[in-house]
C-alpha positions in Angstrom: 0.0 0.0 0.0 1.3 3.5 -0.9 0.2 6.9 0.2 0.9 10.4 -0.9 2.5 12.4 1.9 2.4 16.2 2.3 5.7 16.3 0.6 6.0 16.7 -3.1 8.3 13.7 -3.3 5.6 11.3 -4.5 4.8 7.8 -3.2 6.3 6.1 -0.3 5.6 3.0 1.7 3.1 3.6 4.5 5.2 2.0 7.2 8.2 4.2 6.3 6.6 7.5 7.1 6.8 9.2 10.5 3.3 10.3 11.2 2.6 13.5 13.2 -0.8 14.3 14.7 -1.3 17.9 16.0 -3.8 18.0 18.9 -5.0 21.3 20.4 -7.6 23.9 21.0 -8.2 27.3 19.3 -4.5 28.1 19.1 -4.0 25.0 17.1 -7.0 24.8 14.8 -6.8 28.5 14.0 -9.5 30.7 12.5 -10.4 31.9 9.0 -7.5 33.7 7.4 -4.8 32.3 9.7 -1.7 30.6 8.6 -1.5 28.6 11.9 1.6 27.2 13.7 0.7 23.9 11.9 1.5 25.6 8.6 4.8 26.9 10.0 5.7 23.4 11.2 4.9 21.9 7.8 7.2 24.5 6.2 9.9 23.4 8.6 9.4 19.7 7.8 9.6 20.5 4.1 12.9 22.3 4.6 14.7 19.9 7.0 12.8 16.7 7.3 12.3 14.2 8.8 11.8 12.3 5.5 9.6 10.7 4.8 6.9 12.0 7.0 3.1 12.5 7.1 0.8 14.9 8.9 -2.3 13.0 10.0 -5.6 13.6 11.8 -9.3 13.4 11.2 -9.9 17.2 10.6 -8.5 19.7 8.1 -10.5 22.9 8.6 -10.2 26.2 10.5 -12.8 27.7 12.8 -15.0 30.3 11.2 -15.9 33.0 13.7 -18.7 34.3 11.4 -20.7 31.1 11.6 -19.4 29.6 14.8 -18.4 26.4 13.0 -15.2 24.7 12.2 -15.9 24.5 8.4 -13.6 27.1 6.9 -10.9 26.1 4.4 -9.7 29.7 4.0 -6.1 29.4 5.1 -4.0 32.5 4.6 -1.9 30.5 2.2 -4.2 28.6 -0.2 -1.3 26.5 -1.4 -1.1 24.8 2.1 -1.6 21.2 0.9 -4.8 19.5 2.0 -2.8 16.5 3.3 -0.7 18.8 5.5 -3.7 20.5 7.0 -4.8 17.4 9.0 -5.1 17.7 12.7 -7.2 16.9 15.8 -8.0 20.4 17.2 -11.1 22.3 18.0 -12.1 25.8 19.1 -13.1 25.5 22.8 -11.9 21.9 23.1 -9.4 20.8 25.8 -8.0 17.7 27.5 -11.6 17.0 28.7 -12.7 16.6 25.1 -9.7 15.0 23.6 -9.0 12.3 26.2 -12.1 10.3 25.1 -11.3 10.5 21.4 -7.6 10.3 21.2 -7.4 6.5 21.1 -9.6 6.3 18.0 -7.7 9.1 16.3 -4.3 7.5 16.9 -5.6 4.1 15.8 -7.2 5.4 12.6 -4.4 7.7 11.6 -1.7 5.3 12.7 0.0 8.2 14.4 3.6 8.0 15.7 4.0 11.4 17.3 1.4 13.6 19.1 2.1 17.3 19.2 -0.2 18.5 21.9 -1.2 22.1 23.0 -4.1 21.9 25.5 -5.0 23.2 28.9 -6.0 26.8 28.6 -9.6 26.2 27.7 -9.9 23.5 30.4 -8.7 25.9 33.1 -10.8 28.8 31.7 -14.1 27.0 31.4 -14.3 23.4 32.5 -11.9 22.0 35.1 -9.5 23.0 37.9 -5.8 22.3 37.7 -6.0 19.0 39.4 -8.8 17.6 37.2 -7.2 19.1 34.1 -4.0 17.2 34.9 -6.0 14.0 35.6 -7.5 14.4 32.1 -4.1 14.9 30.6 -3.0 11.6 32.3 -6.1 9.9 30.9 -5.2 11.2 27.4 -1.7 9.8 27.6 -2.9 6.4 28.7 -5.7 6.3 26.1 -3.3 7.2 23.3 -1.1 4.3 24.4 -3.9 1.8 24.1 -3.9 2.6 20.4 -0.2 2.7 19.9 2.0 1.4 22.8 5.0 3.1 21.1 3.4 6.5 20.6 5.6 9.6 21.3 4.2 12.8 22.6 5.4 16.4 22.9 3.3 18.2 25.4 3.2 22.0 25.6 2.4 23.7 29.0 -0.1 26.4 29.2 1.6 29.5 27.7 1.2 33.2 28.6 -2.2 34.6 27.9 -4.2 37.8 28.5 -6.4 36.4 31.2 -3.5 35.2 33.3 -2.0 38.7 33.0 -5.0 40.3 34.7 -6.6 37.5 36.7 -4.2 36.4 39.6 -6.2 33.3 40.6 -6.3 32.1 37.0 -2.6 32.7 36.6 -2.1 30.6 39.7 -4.3 27.9 38.2 -2.2 27.9 35.0 1.0 27.7 37.0 -0.3 24.8 39.2 -1.5 22.9 36.1 1.9 23.3 34.5 3.6 21.9 37.6 1.2 18.9 37.5 1.7 18.4 33.8 5.5 18.3 34.4 4.9 15.7 37.1 2.7 13.6 34.8 5.4 13.6 32.1 8.0 12.5 34.7 5.7 9.8 36.1 4.5 8.4 32.7 7.5 8.7 30.5 8.7 5.3 29.4 11.4 4.1 26.9 8.8 2.5 24.6 6.6 5.6 24.6 8.6 8.7 25.4 7.1 11.9 26.5 8.6 15.4 26.1 7.6 18.4 28.1 8.1 21.3 25.7 9.5 24.6 27.0 7.5 27.8 26.9 8.4 29.5 23.6 11.4 31.7 24.5 10.5 35.4 24.5 6.8 34.8 23.8 5.1 38.1 24.4 1.3 38.2 24.2 1.4 41.9 23.2 3.4 41.2 20.1 3.1 37.5 19.4 -0.7 37.2 19.5 -3.4 39.2 17.9 -5.8 39.2 20.8 -3.7 38.2 23.9 -4.3 34.5 23.3 -4.2 33.4 19.7 -0.8 33.5 17.9 0.0 36.0 15.2 2.9 35.6 12.7 5.7 35.7 15.3 3.7 33.6 17.7 3.1 30.9 15.1 6.8 30.6 14.4 7.6 30.5 18.1 5.1 27.7 18.7 6.3 25.7 15.7 9.9 26.2 16.8 9.1 24.9 20.3 7.8 21.6 19.0 10.4 21.3 16.3 13.4 22.0 18.6 12.1 19.7 21.3 12.0 16.8 18.9 15.3 17.6 17.3 17.1 18.0 20.6 15.6 14.9 22.3 15.1 12.5 19.4 17.2 13.8 16.6 14.1 14.4 14.5 14.5 16.8 11.6 16.7 19.8 12.3 16.6 23.0 14.4 13.9 25.5 13.5 15.2 28.3 11.3 14.6 31.6 13.2 12.8 34.1 11.0 13.4 37.9 10.9 11.3 39.8 13.4 7.7 40.2 12.2 5.1 42.8 13.2 2.6 41.3 15.5 -1.1 41.4 14.6 -3.6 39.2 12.7 -1.8 36.5 11.0 -3.4 37.3 7.7 -1.4 40.4 7.6 1.7 38.3 6.7 2.2 36.6 3.4 4.6 33.8 4.3 
């Protein structure tokens, strides 16, 4: 059986491809007119590997704020290949929502690596730090039922506008990040390694997001770099993320590449 990957290199054997599944909330799915950090990571993979690879997942669309549905195909770069758009992310979805569905997603996509950015929505709307961490542990265990050798890169909750002005919420974010680090330490195994990604160095919600939460052009690059560099440094996957010239913060659609 052969598949076409997101790369323009043609056909490869299915079992030869390293399959990456991005999992996240609104910062990962993106909205109409966004590039998304997923796009930036695809560009990185195209430049430095790994080769062969595939981006997998059951969804491909963006969130459309105008209709309140995740049915938009209007990426800022229309040449973003459909196969590279795949993900498991949703506006308003968190660990609470992804833990029950991750096993099926991993099994159906035959995912090898999960790139996970979750937690902010949980803490903001659904669960406290302890329950959010429990849901993260359930997510990890569920993913392993589908692939006992799955690798995961887990991003802590990053700076956001609510945490800047709401001290109890900031404390909840910090507490969850501590519990997530403990979960990674407790559950990391040689057959199924876990990486706790670092906060993107220098991430500034006033210049790297367009609303205090969702990444703009610079924020997208910083998030993609966090995942790419973690995998390169720990596992030798691909290469280091190429730092881009400073960009002006603001809506991602303001940038062309």
